[in-house]
C-alpha positions as CSV (number, residue, x, y, z in Angstrom):
1,X,121.3,88.0,136.9
2,X,118.6,88.2,134.2
3,X,120.0,86.8,131.0
4,X,119.4,88.3,127.6
5,X,120.4,86.2,124.7
6,X,121.2,88.2,121.5
7,X,121.6,85.9,118.5
8,X,123.8,87.6,115.8
9,X,126.4,90.3,116.2
10,X,126.3,91.9,112.7
11,X,126.3,95.5,111.6
12,X,122.9,96.3,113.2
13,X,123.9,95.0,116.7
14,X,126.4,97.6,117.9
15,X,124.0,100.1,119.5
16,X,121.8,97.3,120.7
17,X,124.6,95.7,122.6
18,X,126.0,99.0,123.8
19,X,122.6,100.0,125.3
20,X,122.2,96.7,127.1
21,X,125.7,96.9,128.5
22,X,125.2,100.3,129.8
23,X,122.0,99.1,131.6
24,X,123.4,95.9,132.8
25,X,124.4,97.0,136.3
26,X,121.3,99.0,137.2
27,X,118.9,96.4,135.6
28,X,120.8,93.3,136.8
29,X,121.5,92.0,133.3
30,X,123.9,89.4,131.9
31,X,124.1,89.7,128.1
32,X,125.0,86.6,126.1
33,X,126.0,87.2,122.4
34,X,125.6,84.1,120.3
35,X,127.2,84.0,116.8
36,X,128.8,81.4,114.6
37,X,131.9,83.7,114.7
38,X,132.5,85.5,118.0
39,X,135.1,87.9,116.7
40,X,132.8,90.9,116.3
41,X,130.8,90.0,119.4
42,X,134.0,90.1,121.5
43,X,134.9,93.5,119.9
44,X,131.5,94.9,120.9
45,X,131.5,93.7,124.5
46,X,135.0,94.7,125.2
47,X,135.6,92.3,128.1
48,X,132.6,93.7,129.9
49,X,132.0,91.9,133.2
50,X,128.3,91.4,132.5
51,X,128.6,90.0,129.0
52,X,130.0,87.0,127.2
53,X,130.2,85.8,123.6
54,X,129.4,82.2,122.8
55,X,129.7,80.2,119.6
56,X,126.1,79.6,118.4
57,X,125.3,77.9,115.1
58,X,121.6,78.5,114.5
59,X,121.5,75.3,112.4
60,X,122.8,73.3,115.3
61,X,119.6,72.4,117.2
62,X,121.4,71.4,120.5
63,X,123.5,74.5,120.9
64,X,120.6,76.8,119.8
65,X,118.1,75.2,122.1
66,X,120.5,75.1,125.1
67,X,121.2,78.9,124.7
68,X,117.5,79.7,124.4
69,X,116.5,77.5,127.4
70,X,119.2,79.3,129.5
71,X,117.9,82.8,128.6
72,X,115.2,85.0,130.2
73,X,114.4,86.7,126.8
74,X,115.7,86.2,123.3
75,X,116.7,88.8,120.7
76,X,117.2,87.5,117.2
77,X,119.3,89.7,115.0
78,X,119.7,87.0,112.4
79,X,118.6,87.4,108.7
80,X,114.7,87.2,108.6
81,X,114.6,83.7,107.2
82,X,116.3,82.2,110.2
83,X,114.0,83.6,112.9
84,X,111.5,80.8,112.7
85,X,113.6,78.0,114.3
86,X,114.5,80.4,117.1
87,X,110.8,81.4,117.5
88,X,109.7,77.7,117.8
89,X,112.3,77.1,120.5
90,X,111.0,80.2,122.3
91,X,107.5,78.6,122.3
92,X,108.9,75.4,123.6
93,X,110.9,76.9,126.4
94,X,108.5,79.7,127.2
95,X,110.7,82.7,126.3
96,X,109.7,86.2,125.0
97,X,111.3,87.1,121.7
98,X,112.2,90.4,119.9
99,X,113.2,90.8,116.2
100,X,113.6,93.8,113.8
101,X,112.3,91.8,110.8
102,X,109.0,91.8,109.0
103,X,106.5,89.3,110.3
104,X,106.6,86.2,108.0
105,X,103.7,83.9,107.4
106,X,105.5,81.2,109.5
107,X,106.0,83.7,112.3
108,X,102.4,84.8,112.1
109,X,101.3,81.1,112.4
110,X,102.8,81.0,115.9
111,X,100.5,83.8,117.2
112,X,98.1,81.5,119.0
113,X,100.8,79.4,120.5
114,X,102.5,82.5,121.9
115,X,99.3,83.8,123.3
116,X,98.5,80.4,124.9
117,X,101.8,80.7,126.8
118,X,101.5,84.4,127.5
119,X,104.5,85.2,125.4
120,X,105.4,88.5,123.7
121,X,106.8,88.1,120.2
122,X,107.7,91.6,119.2
123,X,108.7,92.0,115.5
124,X,109.3,95.0,113.2
125,X,110.8,97.1,116.0
126,X,113.8,98.4,114.1
127,X,113.7,101.5,111.9
128,X,111.9,100.6,108.7
129,X,110.0,98.6,109.8
130,X,109.8,99.9,113.3
131,X,110.3,103.6,114.0
132,X,108.1,104.3,111.0
133,X,105.3,102.3,112.6
134,X,105.6,103.9,116.0
135,X,106.0,107.5,114.8
136,X,103.1,107.2,112.4
137,X,100.7,105.6,114.9
138,X,101.6,108.2,117.5
139,X,100.3,111.0,115.2
140,X,97.4,109.0,113.7
141,X,96.2,108.1,117.2
142,X,96.5,111.8,118.2
143,X,94.4,112.9,115.2
144,X,91.7,110.4,115.9
145,X,91.7,111.4,119.6
146,X,90.6,114.9,118.7
147,X,88.0,113.7,116.2
148,X,90.0,114.0,113.0
149,X,89.4,111.7,110.0
150,X,92.6,110.5,108.1
151,X,92.4,111.1,104.4
152,X,96.1,111.0,103.5
153,X,99.2,109.2,104.7
154,X,102.5,109.2,103.0
155,X,105.7,107.8,104.6
156,X,109.2,107.8,103.3
157,X,112.6,106.6,104.6
158,X,116.1,106.4,103.3
159,X,119.5,105.3,104.4
160,X,122.0,107.8,103.0
161,X,125.4,109.3,103.4
162,X,125.8,112.1,106.0
163,X,126.3,115.6,104.4
164,X,130.0,115.8,105.6
165,X,130.7,112.4,103.8
166,X,128.7,113.2,100.7
167,X,131.4,113.6,98.1
168,X,130.4,111.9,94.9
169,X,128.1,113.0,92.1
170,X,125.4,110.4,93.0
171,X,125.2,111.8,96.5
172,X,124.9,108.2,97.7
173,X,127.0,105.5,99.3
174,X,126.0,102.0,100.5
175,X,125.0,102.3,104.2
176,X,123.4,98.9,104.3
177,X,123.1,95.8,102.2
178,X,124.3,96.8,98.6
179,X,122.3,93.9,97.0
180,X,119.0,95.3,98.3
181,X,119.8,98.6,96.6
182,X,120.7,97.0,93.2
183,X,117.5,94.9,93.0
184,X,115.2,97.5,94.7
185,X,111.7,97.7,93.2
186,X,111.9,94.4,91.2
187,X,109.0,92.0,91.1
188,X,105.4,93.1,91.1
189,X,104.5,96.7,90.2
190,X,104.6,99.3,92.9
191,X,101.0,99.7,94.2
192,X,99.4,102.6,96.2
193,X,96.2,104.7,96.5
194,X,96.2,108.2,95.2
195,X,93.0,110.4,95.6
196,X,90.8,107.3,95.9
197,X,92.2,105.4,93.0
198,X,94.5,102.4,92.9
199,X,97.7,103.2,91.1
200,X,100.5,101.0,89.7
201,X,104.0,101.7,88.6
202,X,105.8,98.9,86.7
203,X,109.5,98.4,87.4
204,X,110.7,100.0,84.2
205,X,108.9,103.2,85.1
206,X,109.6,103.2,88.8
207,X,112.6,105.5,88.9
208,X,111.0,108.2,86.7
209,X,107.9,108.6,88.9
210,X,109.4,110.5,91.9
211,X,108.3,113.3,94.2
212,X,110.4,115.9,96.0
213,X,110.6,116.3,99.8
214,X,112.4,119.1,101.7
215,X,113.8,118.5,105.1
216,X,114.7,121.5,107.2
217,X,118.5,121.8,107.6
218,X,119.2,119.0,105.1
219,X,117.8,120.2,101.8
220,X,115.9,118.5,99.1
221,X,115.4,114.8,98.5
222,X,113.4,112.7,96.0
223,X,111.4,109.5,96.7
224,X,110.3,106.6,94.6
225,X,107.4,104.2,95.4
226,X,107.8,101.1,97.5
227,X,106.5,97.9,96.0
228,X,103.5,97.6,98.2
229,X,102.2,100.7,99.9
230,X,99.1,99.0,101.1
231,X,100.6,96.4,103.3
232,X,99.8,98.2,106.5
233,X,96.5,99.8,105.4
234,X,94.3,97.7,107.7
235,X,97.0,97.4,110.4
236,X,97.0,101.2,110.7
237,X,93.2,101.4,110.5
238,X,93.3,103.3,107.2
239,X,90.8,101.2,105.2
240,X,89.0,104.2,103.9
241,X,91.8,106.6,103.3
242,X,92.0,108.5,100.0
243,X,95.8,108.5,99.6
244,X,98.3,106.0,100.9
245,X,101.8,105.9,99.7
246,X,105.2,104.7,101.0
247,X,108.5,105.4,99.4
248,X,112.3,105.3,99.5
249,X,114.3,108.5,99.7
250,X,117.4,109.5,97.8
251,X,119.1,112.8,96.8
252,X,117.6,114.6,93.8
253,X,119.0,113.2,90.6
254,X,119.8,109.7,91.8
255,X,116.7,108.0,90.4
256,X,117.0,109.5,86.9
257,X,120.6,108.2,86.7
258,X,119.7,104.8,88.2
259,X,117.0,104.4,85.6
260,X,119.7,104.1,83.0
261,X,120.9,100.9,84.6
262,X,117.3,99.6,84.7
263,X,116.6,100.4,81.0
264,X,119.8,98.7,79.9
265,X,119.1,95.6,82.0
266,X,122.1,95.8,84.3
267,X,119.9,95.3,87.4
268,X,118.5,92.0,86.2
269,X,119.2,89.1,88.6
270,X,117.3,86.3,86.7
271,X,120.2,85.0,84.6
272,X,124.0,84.6,84.6
273,X,126.5,86.0,82.1
274,X,128.8,83.6,80.4
275,X,132.5,84.1,81.0
276,X,131.7,87.0,83.3
277,X,134.9,86.4,85.3
278,X,137.0,87.4,82.3
279,X,135.0,90.5,81.5
280,X,136.3,94.0,82.0
281,X,133.9,96.6,83.3
282,X,133.8,98.1,79.8
283,X,133.0,94.6,78.4
284,X,130.1,94.4,80.8
285,X,128.6,97.7,79.7
286,X,129.2,96.8,76.0
287,X,127.3,93.6,76.5
288,X,124.1,95.5,76.7
289,X,124.7,97.9,73.8
290,X,124.3,97.5,70.0
291,X,127.1,96.2,67.9
292,X,129.1,98.8,65.9
293,X,132.3,98.6,64.0
294,X,132.9,102.3,64.3
295,X,131.3,103.7,67.5
296,X,132.9,103.6,70.9
297,X,131.2,102.1,73.9
298,X,130.9,105.6,75.4
299,X,129.1,106.8,72.2
300,X,126.8,103.8,72.0
301,X,125.9,104.3,75.6
302,X,125.0,107.9,75.1
303,X,123.1,107.3,71.9
304,X,121.1,104.3,73.3
305,X,120.0,106.4,76.3
306,X,119.8,109.7,74.6
307,X,122.3,111.3,76.9
308,X,123.9,114.5,75.7
309,X,127.7,114.8,76.4
310,X,127.1,117.9,78.4
311,X,124.3,116.3,80.5
312,X,125.3,116.2,84.2
313,X,124.0,112.6,84.3
314,X,126.9,111.6,82.0
315,X,129.5,112.7,84.6
316,X,127.8,110.3,87.1
317,X,128.6,107.3,84.9
318,X,132.1,108.4,84.2
319,X,132.7,108.8,87.9
320,X,131.8,105.1,88.4
321,X,134.6,104.1,86.0
322,X,132.3,101.7,84.2
323,X,134.1,102.2,80.8
324,X,137.5,101.0,82.2
325,X,138.9,98.3,80.1
326,X,141.5,97.3,82.7
327,X,139.2,96.7,85.8
328,X,138.0,93.1,85.7
329,X,134.6,91.7,86.9
330,X,136.3,88.6,88.3
331,X,133.0,86.8,89.2
332,X,132.1,83.5,87.9
333,X,128.7,83.0,86.3
334,X,127.5,86.2,87.8
335,X,124.1,87.9,87.1
336,X,124.1,91.4,85.7
337,X,122.9,92.7,89.2
338,X,125.8,90.9,90.9
339,X,128.3,92.5,88.5
340,X,126.8,95.9,88.8
341,X,127.0,95.6,92.6
342,X,130.7,94.9,92.4
343,X,131.3,97.9,90.2
344,X,129.3,100.2,92.5
345,X,131.0,99.0,95.6
346,X,134.3,100.4,94.2
347,X,132.9,103.9,94.5
348,X,130.0,103.6,97.0
349,X,131.6,101.7,99.9
350,X,131.8,103.9,103.0
351,X,135.4,104.8,104.0
352,X,136.6,104.5,107.6
353,X,136.0,108.2,108.3
354,X,132.6,108.3,106.5
355,X,129.3,108.8,108.4
356,X,125.9,107.6,107.4
357,X,122.4,109.2,107.8
358,X,118.9,107.9,108.2
359,X,116.1,110.2,107.0
360,X,112.3,109.6,107.7
361,X,109.4,111.8,106.5
362,X,105.7,111.3,107.2
363,X,102.7,113.3,105.8
364,X,99.4,113.1,107.6
365,X,96.3,114.6,105.9
366,X,93.1,114.8,107.9
367,X,89.6,116.4,108.1
368,X,88.5,118.1,111.3
369,X,85.4,120.2,111.8
370,X,84.9,120.5,108.1
371,X,88.4,121.8,107.4
372,X,91.4,120.0,105.8
373,X,94.7,119.9,107.8
374,X,98.1,118.4,107.3
375,X,101.0,117.6,109.6
376,X,104.5,116.9,108.2
377,X,106.9,114.9,110.5
378,X,110.6,114.5,109.9
379,X,113.5,112.7,111.6
380,X,117.2,112.7,110.8
381,X,119.7,110.5,112.6
382,X,123.4,110.7,112.0
383,X,126.0,108.0,112.6
384,X,129.1,108.3,114.6
385,X,131.5,106.1,112.7
386,X,131.6,102.8,110.8
387,X,130.7,100.7,113.8
388,X,128.1,103.0,115.4
389,X,126.2,103.9,112.3
390,X,122.9,105.7,112.1
391,X,121.4,102.6,110.6
392,X,122.6,100.5,113.6
393,X,121.4,103.2,116.0
394,X,117.9,103.3,114.5
395,X,117.6,99.5,114.2
396,X,119.3,98.5,117.4
397,X,118.0,101.0,120.0
398,X,114.3,100.3,119.6
399,X,115.0,96.6,119.7
400,X,117.0,97.1,123.0
401,X,114.5,99.4,124.6
402,X,111.6,97.0,123.7
403,X,113.6,94.1,125.1
404,X,114.1,95.7,128.4
405,X,110.5,96.9,128.6
406,X,109.2,93.3,128.0
407,X,111.7,91.9,130.5
408,X,110.5,94.5,133.0
409,X,106.8,93.7,132.5
410,X,106.0,97.1,130.9
411,X,105.0,95.5,127.5
412,X,102.7,92.6,128.4
413,X,100.2,92.0,125.6
414,X,101.0,88.5,124.3
415,X,101.2,87.2,120.7
416,X,103.0,87.9,117.5
417,X,102.9,91.6,117.0
418,X,104.3,94.8,115.7
419,X,104.7,98.1,117.6
420,X,101.5,100.0,116.8
421,X,99.9,100.2,120.2
422,X,100.4,103.1,122.6
423,X,101.6,100.6,125.3
424,X,104.6,100.0,123.0
425,X,105.3,103.1,121.0
426,X,104.7,105.7,123.8
427,X,107.7,104.8,126.1
428,X,110.0,103.7,123.2
429,X,109.6,106.9,121.2
430,X,110.1,108.9,124.4
431,X,113.3,107.2,125.3
432,X,114.6,107.4,121.7
433,X,114.6,111.2,122.0
434,X,117.3,110.8,124.6
435,X,119.5,109.4,121.9
436,X,118.6,112.3,119.4
437,X,116.1,110.1,117.5
438,X,113.2,112.5,117.5
439,X,110.5,113.8,115.1
440,X,109.8,117.4,114.3
441,X,106.2,117.9,113.5
442,X,104.7,121.0,111.8
443,X,101.4,122.1,110.5
444,X,101.5,122.8,106.8
445,X,98.8,123.7,104.2
446,X,96.8,120.7,103.1
447,X,97.5,120.0,99.4
448,X,96.6,116.4,99.1
449,X,93.2,115.1,98.2
450,X,91.4,116.8,95.3
451,X,88.4,114.9,94.0
452,X,88.7,116.6,90.6
453,X,92.1,115.3,89.9
454,X,91.8,111.5,90.1
């Protein structure tokens, strides 16, 4: 049987493993799940006759190399920083490799070695990055094929809670890594191109510069800018485009409320707070407010942020119970961001019966025969439960489909790459539709590029 080695059996692996198991008989597959802890792997394979879980420590060279040498293709579902040792072993033993992670500089440096051995190293084949690349390039290529010239491309995605599980005032719960949410947007200013001009949004203004997006059947969303919208400009062949913007989606009102934490400094991850383990939630909030012998923490909070007591944003903070003097932080030498994350996890952790939702929205503006046109493309994927989530579905299924396509010789172009060619995105997007991951495209009036409003 053909052996597929999947390294890592975390939250994003459920649909990946399920897909491969369902294909195992017809495709003659044996799936080997390697993890330092095999408990979740065994839960996912359910004693399937064509699968096994093995203990694999990625830092143990011998066990890692033995497992890779024994496989026909390798899928790394490890955190991105651990892919490189797996990739080097794949070069050594002549194995194709698939990951959902961004291409790192170290991975990029293996491109020539992979080409020399005729190996496919497919990266960024999850959801964001992944499905965003494929769905965007499909439309961009179709516009170019009929002679159109791209002038605008905007792309948005968000991991959110499904409507039936949306029951808090923030309209949000953690559907992926909470830390990434708390520190989102930090570092360099968000950078994009708007109407031919480079634009920048520093972190302290990021969550007050949003735009609205309406998705049929799911209502209105807002989006704030990603840190670097220009990362794929050349990759997508958009070097002369007038507007290029990528953003993260939330429900309307989230960003305005989140900006309060940013302005107070609660999302800072650069220093630790003394005696944080003995702080109450109320103490933590008070640490960022002016001293007063008479005013309460709540009053100081409202006055500092100019929040009226009848402002709906106030109820959002009360709902989080951040003024509770009895709930303890309990974290030693924690950063403000770590403490805020702990507080938010009390309210925003998905319950067993909760479902998540992945939303994606693209805008394509183009010129054809002297006229301006626009296509809007949207996709919504819903999770089934806490194991088979929308996030796991949209990350794991493209990885699984690409893995089988490489194994079957349908994707053959060698080297370190991302899924932007028709050879890759065509069949994968087509198969994803069978799993209800499909884009709805519609022509809308073009409202984008106006040379008078730079």
